[in-house]
LOBA-264228 format. One record per atom (N, C-alpha, C): chain; residue number from 1; residue in three letters; x, y, z. Coordinates in steps of 0.05 Angstrom, whole numbers, plus 5000, padded with zeros to 4 digits. Atoms other than C-alpha are relative to their C-alpha. Example, Ala and Ser with C-alpha at 12.3 -4.5 7.8 and 13.67 -1.06 7.14 Angstrom:
2
REC | mol | seq | type | px | py | pz
REC | A | 1 | ala | 5018 | 4976 | 5000
REC | A | 1 | ala | 5246 | 4910 | 5156
REC | A | 1 | ala | 5018 | 5024 | 5000
REC | A | 2 | ser | 4984 | 4976 | 4999
REC | A | 2 | ser | 5273 | 4979 | 5143
REC | A | 2 | ser | 4985 | 5022 | 5014
***
This chain:
127
REC | mol | seq | type | px | py | pz
REC | A | 1 | unk | 4991 | 4982 | 4985
REC | A | 1 | unk | 5510 | 2926 | 7315
REC | A | 1 | unk | 4991 | 5027 | 4998
REC | A | 2 | unk | 5016 | 4968 | 4999
REC | A | 2 | unk | 5478 | 2993 | 7337
REC | A | 2 | unk | 5021 | 5021 | 4995
REC | A | 3 | unk | 4980 | 4975 | 5007
REC | A | 3 | unk | 5515 | 3054 | 7307
REC | A | 3 | unk | 4993 | 5024 | 5023
REC | A | 4 | unk | 4995 | 4971 | 4979
REC | A | 4 | unk | 5535 | 3110 | 7358
REC | A | 4 | unk | 5004 | 5020 | 4987
REC | A | 5 | unk | 4989 | 4968 | 5014
REC | A | 5 | unk | 5531 | 3183 | 7352
REC | A | 5 | unk | 5003 | 5009 | 5029
REC | A | 6 | unk | 5009 | 4986 | 4980
REC | A | 6 | unk | 5558 | 3228 | 7396
REC | A | 6 | unk | 4988 | 5032 | 4993
REC | A | 7 | unk | 5028 | 4971 | 5012
REC | A | 7 | unk | 5507 | 3300 | 7397
REC | A | 7 | unk | 5020 | 5017 | 5033
REC | A | 8 | unk | 4985 | 4982 | 4984
REC | A | 8 | unk | 5561 | 3351 | 7426
REC | A | 8 | unk | 4979 | 5031 | 5001
REC | A | 9 | unk | 5017 | 4981 | 4993
REC | A | 9 | unk | 5501 | 3413 | 7444
REC | A | 9 | unk | 4995 | 5009 | 5023
REC | A | 10 | unk | 4992 | 4986 | 4983
REC | A | 10 | unk | 5507 | 3463 | 7491
REC | A | 10 | unk | 4962 | 5008 | 5017
REC | A | 11 | unk | 5022 | 4992 | 4991
REC | A | 11 | unk | 5427 | 3468 | 7502
REC | A | 11 | unk | 4989 | 4972 | 4994
REC | A | 12 | unk | 5000 | 5022 | 4979
REC | A | 12 | unk | 5408 | 3416 | 7545
REC | A | 12 | unk | 4965 | 4982 | 4985
REC | A | 13 | unk | 5030 | 4998 | 5009
REC | A | 13 | unk | 5328 | 3413 | 7516
REC | A | 13 | unk | 5002 | 4980 | 4971
REC | A | 14 | unk | 4988 | 5011 | 5026
REC | A | 14 | unk | 5368 | 3401 | 7445
REC | A | 14 | unk | 5010 | 4970 | 5003
REC | A | 15 | unk | 4991 | 5023 | 5001
REC | A | 15 | unk | 5405 | 3351 | 7463
REC | A | 15 | unk | 4975 | 4963 | 5017
REC | A | 16 | unk | 5029 | 5026 | 4997
REC | A | 16 | unk | 5338 | 3305 | 7504
REC | A | 16 | unk | 4992 | 4997 | 4970
REC | A | 17 | unk | 5019 | 5009 | 5030
REC | A | 17 | unk | 5305 | 3312 | 7434
REC | A | 17 | unk | 5011 | 4983 | 4989
REC | A | 18 | unk | 4986 | 5013 | 5021
REC | A | 18 | unk | 5356 | 3289 | 7388
REC | A | 18 | unk | 5007 | 4965 | 5014
REC | A | 19 | unk | 4986 | 5018 | 4977
REC | A | 19 | unk | 5384 | 3236 | 7448
REC | A | 19 | unk | 4970 | 4975 | 5001
REC | A | 20 | unk | 5024 | 5016 | 5003
REC | A | 20 | unk | 5312 | 3216 | 7447
REC | A | 20 | unk | 4974 | 4979 | 4971
REC | A | 21 | unk | 5010 | 5003 | 5031
REC | A | 21 | unk | 5295 | 3213 | 7372
REC | A | 21 | unk | 5019 | 4980 | 4991
REC | A | 22 | unk | 4977 | 5014 | 5008
REC | A | 22 | unk | 5360 | 3175 | 7355
REC | A | 22 | unk | 5002 | 4984 | 5013
REC | A | 23 | unk | 5012 | 5023 | 4985
REC | A | 23 | unk | 5344 | 3122 | 7410
REC | A | 23 | unk | 4986 | 4989 | 4989
REC | A | 24 | unk | 5030 | 5027 | 5007
REC | A | 24 | unk | 5279 | 3108 | 7391
REC | A | 24 | unk | 5004 | 4982 | 4967
REC | A | 25 | unk | 5002 | 5013 | 5032
REC | A | 25 | unk | 5305 | 3095 | 7317
REC | A | 25 | unk | 5025 | 4973 | 4994
REC | A | 26 | unk | 4975 | 5023 | 5003
REC | A | 26 | unk | 5366 | 3041 | 7330
REC | A | 26 | unk | 5028 | 5012 | 5011
REC | A | 27 | unk | 4975 | 4993 | 4988
REC | A | 27 | unk | 5428 | 3091 | 7354
REC | A | 27 | unk | 4998 | 5000 | 5024
REC | A | 28 | unk | 4990 | 4993 | 4982
REC | A | 28 | unk | 5467 | 3083 | 7409
REC | A | 28 | unk | 5007 | 5034 | 5007
REC | A | 29 | unk | 4987 | 4971 | 4996
REC | A | 29 | unk | 5470 | 3161 | 7443
REC | A | 29 | unk | 5019 | 5014 | 5020
REC | A | 30 | unk | 4993 | 4992 | 4971
REC | A | 30 | unk | 5514 | 3192 | 7482
REC | A | 30 | unk | 5003 | 5035 | 5002
REC | A | 31 | unk | 5007 | 4976 | 4999
REC | A | 31 | unk | 5511 | 3266 | 7499
REC | A | 31 | unk | 5019 | 5014 | 5018
REC | A | 32 | unk | 4982 | 4973 | 4984
REC | A | 32 | unk | 5556 | 3329 | 7518
REC | A | 32 | unk | 4998 | 5018 | 4996
REC | A | 33 | unk | 5008 | 4974 | 5000
REC | A | 33 | unk | 5552 | 3397 | 7537
REC | A | 33 | unk | 5013 | 5021 | 5000
REC | A | 34 | unk | 4985 | 4978 | 4998
REC | A | 34 | unk | 5608 | 3430 | 7523
REC | A | 34 | unk | 5033 | 4998 | 4980
REC | A | 35 | unk | 4979 | 5008 | 5009
REC | A | 35 | unk | 5676 | 3430 | 7483
REC | A | 35 | unk | 5017 | 4986 | 5001
REC | A | 36 | unk | 4979 | 5032 | 4981
REC | A | 36 | unk | 5718 | 3398 | 7540
REC | A | 36 | unk | 4994 | 4977 | 5002
REC | A | 37 | unk | 5019 | 5025 | 4997
REC | A | 37 | unk | 5667 | 3347 | 7551
REC | A | 37 | unk | 5002 | 4987 | 4978
REC | A | 38 | unk | 5001 | 5016 | 5020
REC | A | 38 | unk | 5665 | 3328 | 7476
REC | A | 38 | unk | 5029 | 4991 | 4994
REC | A | 39 | unk | 4980 | 5009 | 5002
REC | A | 39 | unk | 5740 | 3332 | 7473
REC | A | 39 | unk | 5011 | 4974 | 5017
REC | A | 40 | unk | 5002 | 5022 | 4979
REC | A | 40 | unk | 5741 | 3285 | 7531
REC | A | 40 | unk | 4993 | 4966 | 4990
REC | A | 41 | unk | 5019 | 5026 | 5008
REC | A | 41 | unk | 5689 | 3230 | 7506
REC | A | 41 | unk | 5018 | 4996 | 4968
REC | A | 42 | unk | 4980 | 5009 | 5029
REC | A | 42 | unk | 5730 | 3235 | 7432
REC | A | 42 | unk | 5017 | 4983 | 5017
REC | A | 43 | unk | 4974 | 5016 | 4983
REC | A | 43 | unk | 5789 | 3215 | 7475
REC | A | 43 | unk | 4994 | 4976 | 5011
REC | A | 44 | unk | 5007 | 5036 | 4980
REC | A | 44 | unk | 5757 | 3152 | 7520
REC | A | 44 | unk | 4987 | 4977 | 4971
REC | A | 45 | unk | 5010 | 5008 | 5010
REC | A | 45 | unk | 5716 | 3124 | 7462
REC | A | 45 | unk | 4996 | 5018 | 4969
REC | A | 46 | unk | 5008 | 4997 | 5034
REC | A | 46 | unk | 5705 | 3133 | 7376
REC | A | 46 | unk | 4976 | 4998 | 4993
REC | A | 47 | unk | 5024 | 5004 | 5015
REC | A | 47 | unk | 5630 | 3145 | 7356
REC | A | 47 | unk | 4995 | 5001 | 4971
REC | A | 48 | unk | 5005 | 5006 | 5027
REC | A | 48 | unk | 5612 | 3130 | 7285
REC | A | 48 | unk | 4988 | 5025 | 4991
REC | A | 49 | unk | 4994 | 4968 | 5005
REC | A | 49 | unk | 5595 | 3206 | 7284
REC | A | 49 | unk | 4993 | 5019 | 5023
REC | A | 50 | unk | 5005 | 4984 | 4988
REC | A | 50 | unk | 5594 | 3266 | 7315
REC | A | 50 | unk | 4983 | 5015 | 4988
REC | A | 51 | unk | 5016 | 4975 | 4999
REC | A | 51 | unk | 5537 | 3316 | 7322
REC | A | 51 | unk | 5007 | 5022 | 5010
REC | A | 52 | unk | 4984 | 4975 | 4989
REC | A | 52 | unk | 5567 | 3387 | 7333
REC | A | 52 | unk | 4985 | 5018 | 4993
REC | A | 53 | unk | 5018 | 4978 | 5023
REC | A | 53 | unk | 5528 | 3444 | 7341
REC | A | 53 | unk | 5029 | 5030 | 5004
REC | A | 54 | unk | 4973 | 4988 | 5008
REC | A | 54 | unk | 5583 | 3498 | 7323
REC | A | 54 | unk | 4998 | 5021 | 5017
REC | A | 55 | unk | 4994 | 4983 | 4989
REC | A | 55 | unk | 5565 | 3550 | 7373
REC | A | 55 | unk | 5001 | 4981 | 5041
REC | A | 56 | unk | 4993 | 5010 | 4984
REC | A | 56 | unk | 5586 | 3499 | 7424
REC | A | 56 | unk | 5004 | 5018 | 5024
REC | A | 57 | unk | 4990 | 4984 | 4985
REC | A | 57 | unk | 5603 | 3527 | 7493
REC | A | 57 | unk | 5032 | 4988 | 5008
REC | A | 58 | unk | 4978 | 5009 | 4997
REC | A | 58 | unk | 5672 | 3524 | 7519
REC | A | 58 | unk | 5022 | 4987 | 4985
REC | A | 59 | unk | 4977 | 5013 | 5024
REC | A | 59 | unk | 5715 | 3511 | 7469
REC | A | 59 | unk | 4991 | 5005 | 4973
REC | A | 60 | unk | 5014 | 4996 | 5021
REC | A | 60 | unk | 5656 | 3516 | 7414
REC | A | 60 | unk | 5019 | 4971 | 4974
REC | A | 61 | unk | 4996 | 5026 | 5029
REC | A | 61 | unk | 5654 | 3475 | 7343
REC | A | 61 | unk | 5020 | 5000 | 4990
REC | A | 62 | unk | 4971 | 4995 | 5007
REC | A | 62 | unk | 5708 | 3512 | 7314
REC | A | 62 | unk | 5023 | 4992 | 5010
REC | A | 63 | unk | 4972 | 5010 | 4989
REC | A | 63 | unk | 5759 | 3493 | 7373
REC | A | 63 | unk | 5001 | 4973 | 5004
REC | A | 64 | unk | 4999 | 5030 | 4993
REC | A | 64 | unk | 5735 | 3423 | 7374
REC | A | 64 | unk | 5006 | 4985 | 4966
REC | A | 65 | unk | 4995 | 5015 | 5015
REC | A | 65 | unk | 5741 | 3415 | 7299
REC | A | 65 | unk | 5038 | 5007 | 4999
REC | A | 66 | unk | 4974 | 4981 | 5010
REC | A | 66 | unk | 5813 | 3454 | 7299
REC | A | 66 | unk | 5015 | 4964 | 5013
REC | A | 67 | unk | 4981 | 5026 | 4985
REC | A | 67 | unk | 5842 | 3396 | 7350
REC | A | 67 | unk | 4986 | 4973 | 4982
REC | A | 68 | unk | 5008 | 5020 | 5009
REC | A | 68 | unk | 5806 | 3343 | 7310
REC | A | 68 | unk | 5022 | 5008 | 4967
REC | A | 69 | unk | 4986 | 4993 | 5030
REC | A | 69 | unk | 5844 | 3364 | 7244
REC | A | 69 | unk | 5027 | 5010 | 5009
REC | A | 70 | unk | 4962 | 5008 | 4988
REC | A | 70 | unk | 5911 | 3374 | 7284
REC | A | 70 | unk | 5018 | 4982 | 5007
REC | A | 71 | unk | 4982 | 5020 | 4986
REC | A | 71 | unk | 5918 | 3329 | 7329
REC | A | 71 | unk | 4987 | 4970 | 4998
REC | A | 72 | unk | 4993 | 5020 | 5014
REC | A | 72 | unk | 5938 | 3271 | 7298
REC | A | 72 | unk | 4984 | 4967 | 5029
REC | A | 73 | unk | 5002 | 5017 | 4971
REC | A | 73 | unk | 5917 | 3227 | 7372
REC | A | 73 | unk | 4964 | 5001 | 5000
REC | A | 74 | unk | 5025 | 5004 | 5004
REC | A | 74 | unk | 5841 | 3239 | 7356
REC | A | 74 | unk | 4990 | 4976 | 4980
REC | A | 75 | unk | 5018 | 5018 | 5015
REC | A | 75 | unk | 5799 | 3188 | 7325
REC | A | 75 | unk | 4992 | 5017 | 4972
REC | A | 76 | unk | 5012 | 4989 | 5026
REC | A | 76 | unk | 5782 | 3206 | 7250
REC | A | 76 | unk | 4972 | 4988 | 5000
REC | A | 77 | unk | 5021 | 5005 | 4996
REC | A | 77 | unk | 5707 | 3208 | 7265
REC | A | 77 | unk | 4991 | 5023 | 4984
REC | A | 78 | unk | 5015 | 4975 | 5011
REC | A | 78 | unk | 5660 | 3248 | 7218
REC | A | 78 | unk | 4991 | 5014 | 5020
REC | A | 79 | unk | 5008 | 4992 | 4982
REC | A | 79 | unk | 5632 | 3297 | 7238
REC | A | 79 | unk | 4964 | 5026 | 4978
REC | A | 80 | unk | 5023 | 4981 | 5015
REC | A | 80 | unk | 5552 | 3342 | 7218
REC | A | 80 | unk | 4998 | 5019 | 5010
REC | A | 81 | unk | 4994 | 4981 | 4993
REC | A | 81 | unk | 5562 | 3407 | 7241
REC | A | 81 | unk | 4973 | 5016 | 4991
REC | A | 82 | unk | 5031 | 4997 | 4995
REC | A | 82 | unk | 5491 | 3440 | 7256
REC | A | 82 | unk | 5010 | 5033 | 5015
REC | A | 83 | unk | 4996 | 4974 | 4996
REC | A | 83 | unk | 5490 | 3521 | 7264
REC | A | 83 | unk | 4978 | 5017 | 4996
REC | A | 84 | unk | 5018 | 4982 | 5009
REC | A | 84 | unk | 5443 | 3575 | 7268
REC | A | 84 | unk | 4994 | 5006 | 4974
REC | A | 85 | unk | 5003 | 4992 | 5022
REC | A | 85 | unk | 5453 | 3603 | 7202
REC | A | 85 | unk | 5019 | 4994 | 4991
REC | A | 86 | unk | 4981 | 5014 | 5007
REC | A | 86 | unk | 5497 | 3577 | 7162
REC | A | 86 | unk | 5003 | 5014 | 4966
REC | A | 87 | unk | 4988 | 4989 | 5018
REC | A | 87 | unk | 5524 | 3631 | 7107
REC | A | 87 | unk | 5003 | 4984 | 4971
REC | A | 88 | unk | 5003 | 5022 | 5017
REC | A | 88 | unk | 5523 | 3597 | 7032
REC | A | 88 | unk | 5030 | 5018 | 4990
REC | A | 89 | unk | 4969 | 4998 | 5008
REC | A | 89 | unk | 5596 | 3636 | 7026
REC | A | 89 | unk | 5012 | 4995 | 5031
REC | A | 90 | unk | 4990 | 5026 | 4972
REC | A | 90 | unk | 5617 | 3592 | 7099
REC | A | 90 | unk | 4999 | 4978 | 4987
REC | A | 91 | unk | 5007 | 5029 | 5006
REC | A | 91 | unk | 5598 | 3531 | 7062
REC | A | 91 | unk | 5019 | 4985 | 4999
REC | A | 92 | unk | 4967 | 5003 | 5007
REC | A | 92 | unk | 5669 | 3525 | 7039
REC | A | 92 | unk | 5015 | 4994 | 5016
REC | A | 93 | unk | 4979 | 4990 | 4966
REC | A | 93 | unk | 5707 | 3544 | 7103
REC | A | 93 | unk | 4997 | 4981 | 5011
REC | A | 94 | unk | 5011 | 5014 | 4978
REC | A | 94 | unk | 5659 | 3499 | 7144
REC | A | 94 | unk | 5008 | 4969 | 4979
REC | A | 95 | unk | 5000 | 5028 | 5019
REC | A | 95 | unk | 5660 | 3432 | 7087
REC | A | 95 | unk | 5033 | 4987 | 5004
REC | A | 96 | unk | 4966 | 5008 | 5006
REC | A | 96 | unk | 5736 | 3412 | 7105
REC | A | 96 | unk | 4998 | 4972 | 5026
REC | A | 97 | unk | 4997 | 5015 | 4985
REC | A | 97 | unk | 5742 | 3341 | 7139
REC | A | 97 | unk | 5016 | 5011 | 5030
REC | A | 98 | unk | 5020 | 5027 | 5006
REC | A | 98 | unk | 5722 | 3316 | 7183
REC | A | 98 | unk | 4976 | 5004 | 5000
REC | A | 99 | unk | 5030 | 4996 | 5002
REC | A | 99 | unk | 5655 | 3358 | 7175
REC | A | 99 | unk | 5001 | 4990 | 4968
REC | A | 100 | unk | 5010 | 5012 | 5019
REC | A | 100 | unk | 5617 | 3328 | 7124
REC | A | 100 | unk | 4971 | 5002 | 4997
REC | A | 101 | unk | 5019 | 4989 | 5004
REC | A | 101 | unk | 5559 | 3356 | 7120
REC | A | 101 | unk | 4985 | 5019 | 5019
REC | A | 102 | unk | 4997 | 4987 | 4975
REC | A | 102 | unk | 5532 | 3419 | 7159
REC | A | 102 | unk | 4967 | 5007 | 4989
REC | A | 103 | unk | 5035 | 4998 | 5004
REC | A | 103 | unk | 5452 | 3435 | 7166
REC | A | 103 | unk | 4994 | 5027 | 5020
REC | A | 104 | unk | 5002 | 4974 | 4987
REC | A | 104 | unk | 5421 | 3500 | 7200
REC | A | 104 | unk | 4981 | 4986 | 5024
REC | A | 105 | unk | 5013 | 5010 | 4974
REC | A | 105 | unk | 5387 | 3484 | 7273
REC | A | 105 | unk | 4975 | 4995 | 4997
REC | A | 106 | unk | 5026 | 4998 | 5008
REC | A | 106 | unk | 5317 | 3498 | 7251
REC | A | 106 | unk | 4990 | 4976 | 4990
REC | A | 107 | unk | 5009 | 5025 | 5033
REC | A | 107 | unk | 5313 | 3433 | 7196
REC | A | 107 | unk | 4990 | 4986 | 5030
REC | A | 108 | unk | 5011 | 5017 | 4991
REC | A | 108 | unk | 5268 | 3379 | 7229
REC | A | 108 | unk | 5009 | 4972 | 5012
REC | A | 109 | unk | 4970 | 5020 | 5001
REC | A | 109 | unk | 5305 | 3321 | 7262
REC | A | 109 | unk | 4995 | 4971 | 4980
REC | A | 110 | unk | 5000 | 5033 | 5007
REC | A | 110 | unk | 5273 | 3272 | 7212
REC | A | 110 | unk | 5023 | 5018 | 4979
REC | A | 111 | unk | 4968 | 4992 | 5019
REC | A | 111 | unk | 5322 | 3316 | 7162
REC | A | 111 | unk | 5022 | 4993 | 5007
REC | A | 112 | unk | 4970 | 4997 | 4992
REC | A | 112 | unk | 5373 | 3313 | 7208
REC | A | 112 | unk | 5010 | 4963 | 4999
REC | A | 113 | unk | 4989 | 5034 | 4993
REC | A | 113 | unk | 5368 | 3238 | 7224
REC | A | 113 | unk | 5013 | 4984 | 4956
REC | A | 114 | unk | 4987 | 5004 | 5026
REC | A | 114 | unk | 5370 | 3231 | 7138
REC | A | 114 | unk | 5030 | 5001 | 4998
REC | A | 115 | unk | 4983 | 4996 | 4996
REC | A | 115 | unk | 5432 | 3270 | 7144
REC | A | 115 | unk | 5021 | 4984 | 5014
REC | A | 116 | unk | 4997 | 5019 | 4976
REC | A | 116 | unk | 5452 | 3226 | 7205
REC | A | 116 | unk | 5016 | 4970 | 4975
REC | A | 117 | unk | 4996 | 5036 | 5023
REC | A | 117 | unk | 5445 | 3158 | 7156
REC | A | 117 | unk | 5005 | 5008 | 4980
REC | A | 118 | unk | 4983 | 4992 | 5024
REC | A | 118 | unk | 5467 | 3185 | 7095
REC | A | 118 | unk | 5030 | 5003 | 5009
REC | A | 119 | unk | 4975 | 5007 | 4978
REC | A | 119 | unk | 5536 | 3206 | 7138
REC | A | 119 | unk | 5002 | 4982 | 4995
REC | A | 120 | unk | 4973 | 5030 | 4994
REC | A | 120 | unk | 5550 | 3142 | 7160
REC | A | 120 | unk | 4991 | 4975 | 4985
REC | A | 121 | unk | 5002 | 5018 | 5032
REC | A | 121 | unk | 5527 | 3102 | 7092
REC | A | 121 | unk | 5031 | 5010 | 4990
REC | A | 122 | unk | 4983 | 5000 | 5020
REC | A | 122 | unk | 5584 | 3139 | 7060
REC | A | 122 | unk | 5024 | 5006 | 5022
REC | A | 123 | unk | 4983 | 4994 | 4974
REC | A | 123 | unk | 5635 | 3140 | 7126
REC | A | 123 | unk | 5032 | 4997 | 4982
REC | A | 124 | unk | 4976 | 5017 | 5009
REC | A | 124 | unk | 5678 | 3085 | 7085
REC | A | 124 | unk | 5013 | 5014 | 4996
REC | A | 125 | unk | 4975 | 4989 | 5020
REC | A | 125 | unk | 5696 | 3137 | 7036
REC | A | 125 | unk | 5009 | 5034 | 5016
REC | A | 126 | unk | 4997 | 4977 | 4986
REC | A | 126 | unk | 5705 | 3192 | 7092
REC | A | 126 | unk | 5028 | 4995 | 5014
REC | A | 127 | unk | 4980 | 4999 | 4985
REC | A | 127 | unk | 5752 | 3167 | 7130
REC | A | 127 | unk | 5029 | 4979 | 5002
***
């Protein structure tokens, strides 16, 4: 059974690259472009992993994370958070469940894939 990823990113070209790449390596991929759409999609179905842009429009990554942490009606889904820049001193604030990995956007798709693969292999201990 193919693993599923929900990509929440406001940049259409980035979503396209991620969707194309992860689909080509065997993942089932769905995309949304804002926080509201992300929350609605999570209510409809639970992916194996959420790849979340910290600067997501209409609610932002912080808004999505707040809902996932506070509203128990949302599924427990592991999150890989992607941001433009992640100051070292912010890591402890960001790496709180459901966030299990943080990456800077400028990383390669291969690095992102390694992060996603390892996050999914660790999922049993996260949820």
